[in-house]
C-alpha positions in Angstrom: 48.0 -13.0 19.7 44.8 -11.2 19.1 43.4 -11.0 15.6 41.5 -8.4 13.7 39.7 -11.3 12.0 38.5 -12.8 15.2 35.0 -11.5 16.0 35.6 -11.0 19.7 38.9 -9.2 19.2 37.4 -7.1 16.5 34.5 -6.1 18.8 37.0 -5.3 21.5 38.8 -2.8 19.2 35.4 -1.2 18.3 34.5 -0.9 22.0 37.9 0.8 22.6 37.2 3.2 19.7 33.8 4.0 21.2 35.6 5.1 24.4 37.3 7.9 22.6 35.7 11.4 22.6 36.6 14.7 21.0 38.5 15.7 24.2 40.7 12.5 24.4 44.3 13.4 24.9 47.3 11.6 23.6 49.7 10.1 26.2 52.5 10.6 23.7 53.1 12.0 20.2 51.8 15.1 18.4 48.4 13.9 17.0 45.1 15.0 18.3 42.4 12.3 18.5 40.7 13.3 15.2 44.0 13.2 13.4 44.7 9.8 14.8 41.4 8.6 13.5 42.2 9.9 10.1 45.6 8.3 10.3 44.3 4.8 11.2 41.6 5.1 8.5 44.2 5.9 5.9 46.1 2.7 6.9 42.9 0.6 6.3 42.3 2.4 3.0 45.7 1.1 1.8 44.6 -2.5 2.6 41.3 -2.0 0.8 43.1 -0.5 -2.3 41.4 2.8 -1.8 44.5 4.8 -1.1 47.9 4.8 -2.9 51.2 5.4 -1.2 54.2 6.5 -3.2 57.4 5.1 -1.8 60.8 5.5 -3.4 63.0 2.5 -4.0 65.3 3.0 -1.0 62.3 3.2 1.4 60.8 0.1 -0.2 64.0 -1.8 0.5 64.1 -0.4 4.0 60.5 -1.5 4.7 61.2 -5.0 3.4 64.2 -5.3 5.7 62.3 -4.1 8.8 59.1 -6.0 8.1 59.7 -9.1 10.1 61.1 -7.3 13.1 58.3 -4.7 13.2 55.5 -7.2 12.6 56.7 -9.4 15.4 57.2 -6.8 18.2 55.5 -3.9 19.8 55.2 -0.7 17.8 57.5 2.0 19.2 56.2 5.3 20.4 56.9 8.3 18.1 57.9 6.1 15.1 58.1 8.0 11.8 55.4 7.7 9.3 54.9 8.5 5.6 53.7 12.0 4.8 50.5 10.6 3.4 49.6 9.4 6.9 50.2 12.7 8.6 47.0 14.7 9.1 47.5 18.2 10.5 44.1 19.8 10.1 41.0 19.5 12.4 38.5 16.8 11.3 35.0 15.9 12.2 35.4 13.6 15.2 32.1 11.7 14.8 32.5 11.1 11.1 36.1 9.9 11.4 35.3 7.7 14.3 32.3 6.1 12.5 34.5 5.6 9.4 37.1 3.8 11.5 34.5 1.5 13.1 33.2 0.6 9.6 36.8 -0.1 8.5 37.5 -2.3 11.5 34.3 -4.2 10.8 35.4 -4.6 7.1 38.8 -5.8 8.2 37.3 -8.7 10.0 36.3 -10.1 6.6 40.0 -10.3 5.7 40.3 -12.0 2.3 37.0 -10.5 1.2 38.0 -6.9 1.8 41.8 -6.7 1.7 42.8 -6.4 -1.9 46.4 -5.2 -1.7 48.9 -8.1 -1.3 52.0 -6.0 -2.1 52.2 -3.1 0.4 54.0 -0.1 -1.0 56.4 0.0 2.1 56.4 -3.5 3.6 56.4 -5.4 0.3 54.7 -8.8 -0.2 51.9 -9.3 2.3 49.9 -12.4 3.4 46.5 -12.1 5.2 48.4 -13.0 8.4 50.7 -10.1 7.7 47.8 -7.8 7.3 46.2 -9.1 10.5 49.4 -8.4 12.5 49.9 -4.9 10.9 46.3 -3.7 11.2 45.7 -5.0 14.7 49.0 -3.8 16.1 48.8 -0.4 14.4 45.3 0.2 15.7 46.1 -1.2 19.2 49.1 1.1 19.3 47.1 4.2 18.6 44.3 3.3 20.9 46.9 2.9 23.7 48.3 6.3 22.7 44.9 7.8 23.6 44.5 5.7 26.8 41.9 3.2 25.6 
């Protein structure tokens, strides 16, 4: 499996991000490209401890039960997401794209930049869990936009 911590795999993700443009269209789902960039940036901000996610007890339990299955399979199209990850406005494409590139570069450093080891939805996380989650999540959304 590819790894966000691996330099070559990390650079491949960045190259794919650089293929996006303001007119990139989703192959599925409701998000526009700038909204997807905000969405994926928000996920990285959880890992860095810069963004908090409020999850009720039942959803935390649900996340812990699904974690192994989700982390070890392809992400499904049109899966639900927490309200904090839904961005409905229009955003500056270049700014959000550059921020995502910076976040992907930071994620390569793993243990130096990831500070949250208890995810609000998925529960206890290892650096391997973060690797799977961040790589698969970003890969999923880049595929959503055809790159």
